[in-house]
MIKE-128042 format. One record per residue (C-alpha): residue number from 1; residue in three letters; chain; x, y, z. Coordinates in nm, 2 decimals. Layout:
% MIKE-128042
@k->NUM	r->ALA	c->A	xx->X	yy->Y	zz->Z $
...
***
This chain:
% MIKE-128042
@k->1	r->MET	c->A	xx->15.39	yy->8.31	zz->25.82 $
@k->2	r->PHE	c->A	xx->15.69	yy->8.33	zz->26.05 $
@k->3	r->SER	c->A	xx->15.77	yy->8.63	zz->26.27 $
@k->4	r->PRO	c->A	xx->16.08	yy->8.83	zz->26.17 $
@k->5	r->ALA	c->A	xx->16.41	yy->8.72	zz->26.31 $
@k->6	r->SER	c->A	xx->16.55	yy->8.92	zz->26.60 $
@k->7	r->GLY	c->A	xx->16.84	yy->9.10	zz->26.43 $
@k->8	r->ILE	c->A	xx->17.11	yy->8.85	zz->26.38 $
@k->9	r->GLY	c->A	xx->17.36	yy->9.02	zz->26.15 $
@k->10	r->PRO	c->A	xx->17.43	yy->8.83	zz->25.83 $
@k->11	r->PHE	c->A	xx->17.11	yy->8.63	zz->25.87 $
@k->12	r->ASP	c->A	xx->16.88	yy->8.94	zz->25.84 $
@k->13	r->ARG	c->A	xx->16.66	yy->8.94	zz->25.54 $
@k->14	r->SER	c->A	xx->16.35	yy->9.12	zz->25.45 $
@k->15	r->GLN	c->A	xx->16.03	yy->8.95	zz->25.57 $
@k->16	r->SER	c->A	xx->15.87	yy->8.96	zz->25.22 $
@k->17	r->GLU	c->A	xx->16.17	yy->8.79	zz->25.07 $
@k->18	r->ARG	c->A	xx->16.16	yy->8.51	zz->25.33 $
@k->19	r->GLN	c->A	xx->15.78	yy->8.48	zz->25.28 $
@k->20	r->LEU	c->A	xx->15.83	yy->8.44	zz->24.91 $
@k->21	r->ALA	c->A	xx->16.10	yy->8.18	zz->24.96 $
@k->22	r->LEU	c->A	xx->15.88	yy->7.99	zz->25.20 $
@k->23	r->GLU	c->A	xx->15.60	yy->7.98	zz->24.94 $
@k->24	r->TYR	c->A	xx->15.84	yy->7.83	zz->24.69 $
@k->25	r->LEU	c->A	xx->15.96	yy->7.57	zz->24.94 $
@k->26	r->ALA	c->A	xx->15.60	yy->7.49	zz->25.04 $
@k->27	r->GLU	c->A	xx->15.51	yy->7.42	zz->24.67 $
@k->28	r->ALA	c->A	xx->15.81	yy->7.19	zz->24.63 $
@k->29	r->TRP	c->A	xx->15.73	yy->7.02	zz->24.96 $
@k->30	r->ASN	c->A	xx->15.37	yy->6.96	zz->24.86 $
@k->31	r->SER	c->A	xx->15.48	yy->6.81	zz->24.53 $
@k->32	r->ALA	c->A	xx->15.73	yy->6.58	zz->24.70 $
@k->33	r->GLU	c->A	xx->15.46	yy->6.46	zz->24.94 $
@k->34	r->GLU	c->A	xx->15.22	yy->6.40	zz->24.65 $
@k->35	r->ASP	c->A	xx->15.50	yy->6.18	zz->24.50 $
@k->36	r->GLY	c->A	xx->15.51	yy->5.98	zz->24.82 $
@k->37	r->LEU	c->A	xx->15.80	yy->6.12	zz->25.02 $
@k->38	r->GLU	c->A	xx->15.76	yy->6.12	zz->25.39 $
@k->39	r->ALA	c->A	xx->15.74	yy->6.46	zz->25.58 $
@k->40	r->ALA	c->A	xx->16.02	yy->6.35	zz->25.81 $
@k->41	r->SER	c->A	xx->16.25	yy->6.27	zz->25.52 $
@k->42	r->LEU	c->A	xx->16.18	yy->6.61	zz->25.36 $
@k->43	r->ALA	c->A	xx->16.24	yy->6.79	zz->25.69 $
@k->44	r->HIS	c->A	xx->16.57	yy->6.62	zz->25.74 $
@k->45	r->ALA	c->A	xx->16.69	yy->6.69	zz->25.39 $
@k->46	r->SER	c->A	xx->16.57	yy->7.05	zz->25.42 $
@k->47	r->LEU	c->A	xx->16.76	yy->7.11	zz->25.74 $
@k->48	r->PHE	c->A	xx->17.07	yy->6.95	zz->25.60 $
@k->49	r->ALA	c->A	xx->17.05	yy->7.17	zz->25.28 $
@k->50	r->ALA	c->A	xx->16.98	yy->7.48	zz->25.49 $
@k->51	r->LEU	c->A	xx->17.27	yy->7.42	zz->25.73 $
@k->52	r->ALA	c->A	xx->17.51	yy->7.33	zz->25.45 $
@k->53	r->THR	c->A	xx->17.42	yy->7.65	zz->25.27 $
@k->54	r->PHE	c->A	xx->17.47	yy->7.86	zz->25.58 $
@k->55	r->VAL	c->A	xx->17.81	yy->7.70	zz->25.64 $
@k->56	r->ARG	c->A	xx->17.92	yy->7.77	zz->25.28 $
@k->57	r->MET	c->A	xx->17.80	yy->8.13	zz->25.30 $
@k->58	r->HIS	c->A	xx->17.89	yy->8.23	zz->25.65 $
@k->59	r->GLY	c->A	xx->18.13	yy->7.97	zz->25.79 $
@k->60	r->ASP	c->A	xx->18.11	yy->7.71	zz->26.07 $
@k->61	r->GLU	c->A	xx->18.12	yy->7.95	zz->26.36 $
@k->62	r->ALA	c->A	xx->17.84	yy->8.18	zz->26.24 $
@k->63	r->THR	c->A	xx->17.62	yy->7.88	zz->26.16 $
@k->64	r->ALA	c->A	xx->17.69	yy->7.73	zz->26.50 $
@k->65	r->ASP	c->A	xx->17.59	yy->8.06	zz->26.66 $
@k->66	r->LEU	c->A	xx->17.27	yy->8.06	zz->26.46 $
@k->67	r->VAL	c->A	xx->17.19	yy->7.70	zz->26.56 $
@k->68	r->GLU	c->A	xx->17.27	yy->7.78	zz->26.92 $
@k->69	r->GLN	c->A	xx->16.97	yy->8.02	zz->26.92 $
@k->70	r->LEU	c->A	xx->16.72	yy->7.77	zz->26.79 $
@k->71	r->PRO	c->A	xx->16.61	yy->7.60	zz->27.12 $
@k->72	r->GLU	c->A	xx->16.49	yy->7.93	zz->27.27 $
@k->73	r->ARG	c->A	xx->16.33	yy->8.04	zz->26.94 $
@k->74	r->ILE	c->A	xx->16.15	yy->7.71	zz->26.91 $
@k->75	r->ARG	c->A	xx->16.03	yy->7.73	zz->27.27 $
@k->76	r->ASN	c->A	xx->15.91	yy->8.09	zz->27.20 $
@k->77	r->GLY	c->A	xx->15.69	yy->7.95	zz->26.92 $
@k->78	r->GLU	c->A	xx->15.87	yy->8.11	zz->26.63 $
@k->79	r->TYR	c->A	xx->15.84	yy->7.79	zz->26.43 $
@k->80	r->ASN	c->A	xx->15.49	yy->7.70	zz->26.53 $
@k->81	r->LEU	c->A	xx->15.26	yy->7.74	zz->26.23 $
@k->82	r->GLU	c->A	xx->14.96	yy->7.71	zz->26.45 $
@k->83	r->ARG	c->A	xx->15.06	yy->8.00	zz->26.68 $
@k->84	r->ILE	c->A	xx->14.83	yy->8.30	zz->26.68 $
@k->85	r->LEU	c->A	xx->15.01	yy->8.63	zz->26.64 $
@k->86	r->GLN	c->A	xx->14.85	yy->8.93	zz->26.82 $
***
């Protein structure tokens, strides 16, 4: 669903592993929405959990470096689920 990351050291993972993880998260997300949780609340909690995990695993600096790359990656459409890959 997402395009592969562009080689960022400790954050590299196989695309198939990330796809499987995304499928697990989508299932949990859908269940939470069915239980009445708002998408914005889920997104905020997900970002917090993800960033806290990166900080624990890789430290503050590496996480800050990763987050620093996000604006350009977002603008390039890497997180747009409606984007058409050619």
